[in-house]
C-alpha positions, 0 to 999 in steps of 0.5 A: 476575488468576489466570493461567487468566482471563488465558488466558481474556482473551488467547483471546477477544481472539484469537478475536474479532479474528481471525474479524473481519478473516480473509475481509478479511485473505486479499483483502488478503494474496491481492491483494497477491501480484500487487501484490508483483511489479507492475512485472514484471506490467505491462511482461509485458501493456503494448502500448506500446513499450520504452525504447530500448537506450542506453548506462547513462551516455546522458544524459537529456533536458530534462524541457521536451523530455519535456514537449513530446512528450506534450503534442503528443498533447493539445494543448489539455489541461493538464499535471498532474504529471511522474513519474521512474520510479525502476526504468527511464529512462522519465517518466510527464507526466500531463493533464487536462481540467480542472485539479482533476480528475486523479482522476475524468478524468486520463490520462497519457503515458509518455515515454522519459527519454533520447530523449523519444520517446512510449512510451506513451498510457495509458489513462484512469485511471478505466478503468485502475480496471477493469484485471487490477492496478487491480482488484487494487490497489483491493481491496488498498487500498479495496475501492472504497469510497474513503477510506472502505474506506481506514479500514476496511481499516486498521482490519481491519489493526489487529485483525490486528495485535492478534490477532498480538500476543495470538496470540504471548501463548498460544503459550507457555500452549498450546505449552509441553508441546510441542517447537517445531516439532511437528506431531502429523500422526498425531492428528485432522485438526483438531489437525494444523491446529492445530499448523501454525497456530501453527507457521506463526503463530510463523514468520512472526511479524515479517513479518506484525507488520511488513507488517500494521502498515505497512499500517495506516499506508499506510491512513492516507495520505489523511488524513495527507496532507490533514492536512500540506495543512491545516496546512502549506501554507497557511502557505507559501501564505499570500502567494499567496491569491486568485491564480489558476493561472497559464495562462503557466508557467515551464519545469519543467526551471528548477524541477527545477533550481531545487529541486536547487540548494536541496537538493543530492545530491537526485533528482527523483522527482515534480513537481506542475504548479501547479493540481495537485489535491494540490498549490499553485494557484502553484507547482511541486511538486518532490519530491526524494528521496535517493540511498541505500536508505533516503533514496530512499524519503523525499521532501521538497517544494520549492515553486518560484514557478510563474510565475518558477521562484524558489525559495519555500520547501522544506517540511519532511517532518512525522514522520507523513509519514515514517513514511507513507513509510518504511513503504511499502517495507517493505509491499510489500518492493520495495526488495530487488529480485527476491530480496526479492520472492520472499521477500514472496511465499512469506511472503504465501502462508504467511500466507495458510494461516495466515489459512485454518487459523484459519478452519478450526479455528473452524468445526471448532470449532463443528462439534464443540461443535454435535455435542457439543450435540446428542448431549447434547439426544438423551441427555436426550431418550432419558433422558426418554422412559426415564422416561416409559415406566417 
């Protein structure tokens, strides 16, 4: 294929992949800004009590004590999960009025991890989805359309990745006569924005590619976890088929201790109770993470018998869920503290400018083309009128 034809092909790929995904990528980038700082924003508007100011080496209370404190508020409901916050010494205890209804009717109580004092009784998840941060998260993840919305935004992310690759291919041929960083501000507005679009795009190339690709992987989290549940878990749970969810369960602290004994050097991040919608009807599923910057983002599920508290199995994570877990901190930039969050926000803002300028360039080009066509038609009509007159 001749060079000119190759460039034209890449230009068309870049043009149409960009146009199709731009509006949705703008929504994702705009909603992503507050999500980068979601911990800080949630703390700012949290109307609950803060965690107690205690020495850093204060031991944590037993998870049984924490759950008992939370359960005192809802004695007739089922404990669904226990989540240990990795930013503050606090624990979220989830409740459901009926087993298997966490998404529709669930809610959580926040408890101090050291004193077992109840800090906040959060609203139901269904109400929280319409809070400010809930709206931002829903628009960012699924546009309030569930799995269909996740897959759609994942496809938009894939188009964005293709647009980035095609933009890199085009950058050399289109900018080879100009020094790097040149913005022809003295020329037309459209030309100035074209140079700025190209410059900002190439500067943020690596970040945009990584965030775009990890975004695509994150949007596949639901089908990936369902795949794991349908392939790995049935083999482990086969001996327990047909058993109902136990009405009396073993100590949650003993379940955590059993899991930690099986995998020493780890920390508990999440515990799904027996009957959890995404867990096992007979087991505690204790998710353990590492204690290094990298392994703290990698979780391993350990199944503990919900009745006798004995170890049932260590479920090794398949490669696709490991890739998913690694992609999450890379996507949100929440593994390097506030400096990295600020950097992520700045790069996000630059990407918004790149997307907006690309949309402007397309509109400006269409207007210019329409003006040229209108001028040609006018000249043709004028010529035809003059010919008729003679």
